[in-house]
N, C-alpha and C positions, 0 to 999 in steps of 0.2 A: 485484438479479441480472438487471433486465431492463433494457434497452435503453429509452430514453426514444423515444417515437412522433417524435418531432420530434427526432433527433438528427440532428448536424451530419453533412457528406461526412468532413470530416476525423478528425472523433472517431472514427467509427464503424469509417473504412478501417483507422485505425491500430488499433483495438480487434481488428478482424480479423485483421491483421497478427499481431498481438501473437497470438493464437490458431492460426491456421492456418501463419504464418512458419516457415522451416527446419525443411519436413518432410523432407528428401532423407535417406538414410543418412548419409550424409558419407563418410571414407574407410575406415571398416570395415565396408564394407558385405561381405556375402559371408561372412565370417570371422564362427565363431563366439562369439557372447558369452553374457556373467552378467552377473548383478545387480549392480549397480558396487556399491561397499562407503562409500563418503563419501555422506551426507547429499545434500549439493549435488549430486552426479553424478545420484543417485537423483531428486533434484525435475528437473534437467534430461530426465531420460529420460524421466519421467512427463508433464512439458511436451509433449515433442518428440509423444510416442506421443498424446497427446491432441487435439494440433495434425493430426495426419496425421488421426486419424478424424474431427475436425473436418472438414478438408477434402474428405473422401472423402463425407463426407454432403453437404457442399455441391455437390459435382460431380455424384451421384446427384439431387438435388433440381434441375439444371441452373441453380443460383443462381451468380452471379458473383459473383467479389470484386473490388473496385473495386483501383485500385494504391494504394498507401500515396505520396500528397507525398511527392518526394523530398528526405532530409534531414531527416525532421521529426522520426522514432523516435531519429535519432542526432542532432541537435541536443538534443532533449530528455532523451535520457540525460547526455549532458554537459555539459546544466546542473544536475543532482543531484551531479556525482560532480566534488568539490572537494580538492585538496589537503591543504584544513584541514582537509575533513569529518569532524564527531565528533559523536556523539551524548551529549545532558546532559537526560536525560527530567527531571530534577529542579533546574536551575537547572546555569548552567557552575559548576566546581567549580576552574578551572586557571586561574589570574588569567595566566600566560604567556601559555598560549594564546590567551587574550580579547584580550590586547594585541597579537599580532600578527594574530587571526584576527574581532576584534569576535565580533558574534553569528554570525558564519559566512554572511550576506547580504550579497549584493553590496549597495554603496552605490547604484544604479541602481535598485535595489526601491523605496526609498522615496520616489524622484520620482513626480509625477503624470505621467503619459505618454498623448497621444493617438495613439491605434490606429483604424486605418481600420476601419471594417464590411466585413466580410467579404458578398460579394453572397450573393442569396438563392438557393437553389436552384430551378429552374423544376418544375411540376408532375411531369414525367416524372423529374426525378432522383432528389425527394420519393418519389417510386412505388419506384422504384429502392431506395434505401433502408430503405423500408418491409419490403419481400420480403426484402431480408438481413436488415434486426432481427428479422423476424416466423422466417425459415428458421435463422437461429443460437440465438435463446433462444425462439424458441416463443410459441404467439398464446393467446387466450381468458385464461379463470380461473388464476390460477397453482396449481397443485394443490399444490407442496410449500410448506413452512411449517415452519419454526423458532425458537424463542427464544434468543440469546445468551445470554452471563455478564452481560452488560450491561443485558438486556433489550430490546434493540434484536428486532425481529421481521424476520427475512428470509424471502423469499417468491421462488419460481422456478418455470418451468412446467417441465413434464416430455417435451414433443412436439419443443423444437428442436433441432437439432445438437448442441449444446453434452452436452445431454442425454443424447443418442444416446449420444456419445462417451464418457460420464461411464459409461451402463450397460455397453459394450462392455468399458471396461477396466477397471471396476472390480463388474465382475455386479451392481452393487446401488446404480443412482443414486439412491435416496430415501436408504439408508442411507449413502452417500457424502457427500449432500448435509448432511443432518444432522449427522453427525462432521465434515464437514472445517469448517464454518461454525463449530462449538465450538469446535473446535480452535485456528483463526486469530482467534479474540477473546478468549482467555483472556488474552494478553498483556495488551491492552486493559484486560480487567475487571481483574488483579492492576492495574494503576497507576490504573483509577478509585478501586478500595477506598484504595488509599494515601492520595490525593489528600481522602478524606472522613474518614481516621482522624485523631484528636482529636490526637495526637502527633504527625504533620506539619502537621497545622493549627498547631498551638501555636510550630513551627520556622518555619513560613511568616509567622506573625504576626511572633518576630523580626526575620527577614528583612528585612521590610516597615519595620519602624523603623530597622535599619540603612542602608535603601537610602535611607530620606526625605530625609537631607542634599543627593542628589544626582540625585534626582527621587522624587516620591510615586507608588509603584507598590504593587498590591494582590499580584502575584506576578511570576515571569521576563516572561510571559505580556504581562501589560500593560506590563512595562518595555521591551518589544519593541514593541508598539503603540504606545507614547509616543515613542519613536525615530523611528516609521515617521511619524507627523503632523510632528514635527519637519523630517524629511531633504525632507519635499515640495518644500518654500522654499529649498533648499542645494545646491550645486555637490557632484559627486560626493564631491572632496576632503574637504569640509568635514562632508559629510553621515558619510564614512566613519571621521575624526576623531570624529564625537560618540558614531559606532556602539562605537569601540571604547574610549571615555570609560565609556558606560554600561556596556560588556561588565565592563570591569574591575574597578567598582562592584559589578556583580554576583556576582563570579565572588568577589570575598574577601567580601563579606557574607553567599554559600553558606556558605563556609569557616567561617565564623567564627559562624557561627548551627548548622552540622552540616545543614545542608536536605537536600542531595544525599543526606550518610550516613545520616540517618533516609528518605528516602525509599527507597532501595536495599537498607535494611535491614529495611525494611515489606515491599518488592515481594517480598524472598526469600522473608519469611513468606505473604503473600498467595498467590503461585504456589504453593507447595508446599499448601494449603490448597483451591487452586482443583484442582490435578492430582487430588486425592483425590477431592472430586467429583464430577469428571468424569472419572473412571478408567475407566470403562465404554466412553465415547462414546473416550476415547483408545486405549485397546485396539481397539476395534472401527477407528477410524482405523489404528490401525497393521495390522490384517488385510487391512483394501481394499488400503491404499497395495502390501502385498506381492504382493496378486492383479493390482493391473498393473502394478508393476514383473516379475512373470513374464511376466503377457500380452504385454507389449512386448518382452521378449527372448527369449521362444517364436514370436512374429510377425514378430522379425527389424523392428519398428518405431523 
């Protein structure tokens, strides 16, 4: 939750751009608004409102936001969006998709590439970065602390512009911090419980035996790592061909062993159990979101 003390100019400027970008009112400025109905539109409204409040705080503190390098955010977003992008949390279970897209990884990703080292910023730039980081995330001892369902301890300061924006928007920054961290980690907790379940471990052992004639691997992630190691010394075309071969084998074994189906069934059960365990925090999170949405609409942010 807190930026590293030695954060790069590009990383920090992109982080800030995400928080304070797009703060204008848009085409509907001046028109009466109501809380949007869709969850996605509500998320967008809350992000926009928080960004506007963060920018206002930084302006009040006379802290300048460095410009984002041209094309950096756009190129990153484009790199993450592909025509064949799909999520397979428990292994690819679609052989036809695997035959077309492999693992969904660019063939060049497996090759060792030489990159030029970025120039080190001077003392003045480092001081500016630190001032921006301190203003945005706060300083000193991190007063807020909570433990996620996966056991991870997350901490944050309560004196930065991000904290101030959340305090204004949601009415209670500490409550928002605890509930938001909890809610945003429930999916990861459910996935972790699945991977530790004996039924899933048994299906995974069957998958490992099935894939062994193609390549020995403990799980689908291990198979991807094996491809990356092999692809380092291959041309892109050869790397892509090998990736598809491995991916198709993975998918066929996932189908034969019911690995993905077992994972999905267990995840559904674990998700329901976690929602019951964290019902109070989920309810509080919903209340705080409603407060934030109403504030954003009322103040025309």
